[in-house]
C-alpha positions, 0 to 999 in steps of 0.5 A: 925071761925072754928078751922081748918080753916088756920089762920095768925094773922094780924101782920104776913100778914102785915109783909109778905106783906110789904116785897112785890115788889109794882107790886105784891101789887097792884094785891093783893089788888084785894083778899080781902077788908082787903088787900085793905085797909091795902095796901092804909093805911099811915102806911103800906105805910111808912113801905113798903117804909122804908123796901124797901130803902136798895135795891133801884134802881138807877133811869137813865134818858136818851135821845137817838136816834129814835122816843122814845127820852126820856127813863127812866130805872132803874138799880137794885141791881144786876145790871139788866137794867130794862125798865119802861113804861111811863105814857101816860101823859109824853110827849117826851120832858120831864125833871125831876126835882126832886125824892123823896120817889118813886115820880117824878117830871117832866116839860113836853113840848108840841108843841107850843103854849101849855104852858109846865106843871108840872107832878107827877109820880109814875112809879111803881104804874103807877099814874100820875097828872097834876099839876095845872098852877102856876102863873109864866110862866114855861120856863125851869128847872131852879129854880125848885125843888121838895121833902119831909119834914118829919117834916111836912110829905108833898111833895112841888115843888118850882119854881122861875119865873126867872133864877136870884134873882134880889132883894126883889121885882124883882121875884116871888116865888111859893110853891105847896103842895101836901097835900093841892094841891095849889099854894102860893107865898112866899118872897125870902128875899134879894138875889141880883144877885144871879143865879141858874146853869143849873144842876139838884137839889138834895134833902136831909134831907127835903131841895132842893139844887142847884148849883148857882152863886153869884157876886164875889168880882172882877167886872164881876167875879161871884163864885159857891155857893149852893141855899138851900131851906128848904121844911118845913120852906120855906125859902131860904139860900146860902151855900159856897162850900169847901174852898179846892175844885178845882173850876176848876174841874167838880162838881156834887151835890149828897146825901151821907147818907141823907146828901148833898155831892159833887163829883168833878173830876179833871184832872191831867196833859194832861188828863194823869189821873183824881181824884174823890173827895167825899165832904159831908156837916155837918150842925151845928155851927163849931169853926169858927163860920160857920154853914156849915162844909165840909169834904172829905170822900175819894179821888179816883185816875183813869186813865180812864175819868169818869164823877161822877153822883151820889151816889148809895148804896155804889158806885160812879156811873160814866158815861164813854162816849161811844166809836165810834166803839162800839156806846154804853154808860156805867156806871162804879161803884166805890166802896166807900170801896175798892176805885176800879171799881168793877161793869159795867153797859152797855147800848146797845146803845149810849145815853145822861144821863140827871139824874141819882140819887137814887129811891125807888119803893113805893105806896106813892100816887100822890093825897092827902097824908094825907089819912085816917085810914079805 
């Protein structure tokens, strides 16, 4: 090489490239073969993903009026609402059932008699792929989850053939592995009478969590429970809710510092004020012998009727119902440090938010994740 030719060591080039957004990296793959090969390696994809976690956007999947009933938008850390163009494979009637490392898993519905299908989609790279049909019918998002396990370096979809666990032999549960691109049937165990609740699941620390029901002590009554699925071990377990949680309040599953958490909203008096609590679960055997230990991290009082949806960065994201005269829907952000409302994000129209969760734009491919180094 000519001594006068500009040259940067490979480590510096890699360090620069991993700081760029996905959209820029996709264009830069055309610069040279070395960059193209670098950008698709698992090590670079993992480094890029880790570097961009601190400024991850808020994923907002909502339903509005007009021909584009389903819309996907991102709220970035500067509180700008960014439109995301859907993949051509995403139907107008679709439900997000999971988000992990930039990948979305959706159930897409087409007109009768076509069967709904599962779709994996990376909005940043615009890659999408239809998942092969499982043996069980996909009829709704009950008992469907998607997540990543770092211990096995694999993304998996789990689907139950029924809303209720009726016993050992009454239902089938299938698991799809992105690394093998195949389904397999697993045994559930004895969870008689436990059912999935309609709220979407969340993924944290290698497990998928749903709200569910189990038979109560009184006949005909059911108690709230959390259904957990370990992605690596492929086993279900049941987790009790916090003992002091007001079961008459409104609860939402979320993730706080990569741990399972619950946001609850209770009404005080005749809707005179409201209290939003954040509960976080610590796993490990405690003095009482229980495996799960819940702690209340904070409690926030507010005079406004706000529905907590998730935790994003250091904020509790709450949905505020639109006022008829303004015809707009807004999100308010409760700061976990000051315990006050510090920011607002307003949509220019009224909509119903189906999913609000943390997201990260990534290069994670939809195909086999065990790519070979060049």
